[in-house]
N, C-alpha and C positions, 0 to 999 in steps of 0.2 A: 513600414511600421506605422501603426495607427494607435494613437493614445486615446484611451477611454477611461471613465471612472473605474477605479479598482479599489474595492473596500478593504481588501486584506493586504497586509504589509509583507508577509512571508508565506512560503508554501513548503511543506514537508512531504516529499514524494517517497512513498513506501511500497515495496513489493516483497513480502516475506516469502520464504520457502518453508515447507512444513513436511513432517513425516507423512508417508503415504504407503499404501500397499496396493498392488494390482487388484482391480476388481472393486475397490472401495469408492465411495463418492463423498460429497461434502458433508454427509451426515456422520462420517467417521470421526473419532477423536484425534484429529491431527494435532501434533505439537510443533511449534515454531522451531526451526533449526537455523535460520538465517534472518538477521534483522538489518537490512540495508536502507539507508535514508539519504536522499539528496536535499539539501536546504537551498531554496531559491529566495532571492530578494530582488526588489526593483532597483534598477540603475537610475531611472529617470522620473520617479514619482514626485509630483510637485505638491504644493500646499493644498490644492483643490482636490487632490486624490487622483489626478490624471496620470496614467502611466502606460507604457507599451513594451518596455524592455526588461526581461528578467535575466538574471545570471546565477549560476551555481556559486555559492559562497563557502560551502563546506559539505563534507560527506561523513557519514558514520556507517560502519559495518562491523557486525559481530556475528559469529556463529553462536548457536545456542545448544546447550546440552539437554536432550529430552530426558524425562523422568519416568514416564509410564512404560514406554518401550524404547529403551536407550539404544538398542541395536537397530540400525537402519536396514530396511529391506533392500535387496538388490535392485528392485524397481525404482525405489526412491533415489538411490545413488546414481543410477543410470539417467534418471530424469533430471535431477538437479546438479549433478556433478559434485555434490558434497560427499566427502569421504567420512568413514567411521572415525578416523583419527582426528579430523577437524572438529567433530562434535564432542568426542571424548575429552579433548583439551579445552573445550569452551566452557564459559560460565553458565550457570542456570539462568532461567528467564528473569527472576527478580534482580539478580546482579546486573544483567544486561540493561534492565530498565533503570537501575541506579546510575550506570555509566552513561546511558543515553540522556538521563536527566541532567547530568553534569555537562553534556554536550549542548543541550538546549540553553542552559544557564550561561555557558561560555559565549554563546552567540546572541545573548541578550533577549531570548524569547520568553524565559520564565525567571522568576525570582529564585536565587539559589537556595534559600532557606525554606520558603513556603510553597514553591512550585506554582505560584500564581502567574498567570499569563501577563506579560508586560507589553506585548504587541498583539495585534490581530493576526493570527496565522491559521491556515487551513491545511488539513491533511489531504493528500491526493493519492489515488490508487487506480489501478486498472480494474474496473469493476468494483463492487461493494464488498468483496469477500475478505480482504486482508484484515481490516479492523472489525467489521461487523461479525465475521465468523471466526477467523483464526485467533485474533487477540482475545475475544470473549472466551473462546474455548481454553486458551492457554492460561488466562487468569484463573479460571475454574480449576484446571489441573494443578497449577502452581499454588493454589489457595492464597491468592494475592488479589487485592483490590486493583481495579484498573486505575492507573495514575490519572489524576485530575486533568493533566495536560493532554491526555489521549481522548478524553471524553468530548463529545460534541459531534457536529456533522462533518461529512467528508465529501470532497469533490471526486465523483466517479468520472474519470477522464474519458472513458468509453462513451458515456452519455453526452459529454460536451462535444466530442468529435462527431458523434452521430447527429446531434442537433445541428451543428455547424454545417455538416455535409448535406443534411436534408434541406436546410434553408437555401443553400447554394443551388441544389438540384431543383428546388421548387421555383426559384427565380429563373432558371434556364429552361424549365419545362421538361426536364429529363427525369427518368425514374431514379429513386434512391439507390445508392450502392448496395444496400442490404435490406431485406424484408424487415418490417418493424419488429418481428419476434426475434431477430438476430442482432447481435452487436459485434463490432469489429474487434479483433484481437490487436495486440501491439503492432505486429507486422502490417496488418491492414490499415491501422490508423496512420502509420508512417506513410503508406502509399496514398491514402486519401489526401493527406496534407502535402504531398509532393516532396517529402523528405527522403534522403538517402536510406537504403535498406537497414534493417536491424544490425546494430553493431555489437559484436560479442557473441556470447553463448545464450541461447534461449533457455529459460528456466534457471539460469543463474540469477539469484536475487539481485545482486548489485548491477548486473548487466541489464536485466529487465527494468530496474529502477532508473538507470541512466537513460534508457530509451524512452521511458515514460516522461522523464524530465525534458528530453528533446521535444516531445509533443506539447507539453505544457508551455514551454518557451515559445514555440511556434504559434500556439493559440493566442498567447498574449500579443505577439508581434502582429497578428492579423486582426487585433481589436476585439477579441472575445473577452467579456467581463468574467473573471474567474471567481466562481462562488460555489459553496457547498451545495450538493444536490441529492444526497442520500443520508439516511439516518443510521445511528448505531443504537442497537437495542441491548442495553447492559444486562437486562434480565432474561435474555433469550436462553432457552434450555433445549437440550437434545435428549433423546431417550436414554442414552448411555450415562447421563449424569446422575450419580447417586448423591449421598450426603457428604459434605465437607471434602470435596475434591475427589471422592471415590468414583472410579470408572466401573460401570457394570459390564463385565466382560461378555455377558450373553448378548449384548446389543452390538458387539464389535466384530462379529464373525463375518468373514468374507470367503469367497471360494478359494482364496490363497492363504488363509490364516494358518 
């Protein structure tokens, strides 16, 4: 374990699952159907900000009921393992955000009344997609403002692992694990760091989140300074976005619609 300066006090690891249909890509109006988060805090951070050991202090998980297309496709259920009954019984996205806000307040991250951040915390995800794409889409569909505590930059864990791997390979004179145009998925990141294989079911939001959490903990142990490295564009729009949360169906056609 190597202690280095760590500017953030806590980390929220998130890997959402969303509605999908076979043949669609990230341009489709996906709706979030699972919101799982692992909360990490330092065990050994001193007054100078030096730290090296993170631990999970709490978890949050909720399924989310979609509104635009409430019936899951067979492809989506097979991919995520999420059933129709689970989303039918789940709260809508604004209610999940309200419950999650209470979770953050309970853990001392935000003020319970104002939502103001009380400590420096960073979101972490596997790639930039979860908050940059899925949350922005969902806030539009649900006609709700993105909560203040969700706004800000995000640590793309893939980028951190790739940079760490490249630095080690450069020192040894070996070729990088992946071409620069490619980034390693969760399974590959675990292998790069020498961690045991993926635990659980891939594309289960909570299992993906827990495995990303293992990666973040290991990066901290190896002396990587954990900082945001990608941006959220709150005003990002897609062709299917109409007015006031309206989805323009003509932009949502796929070979399997």
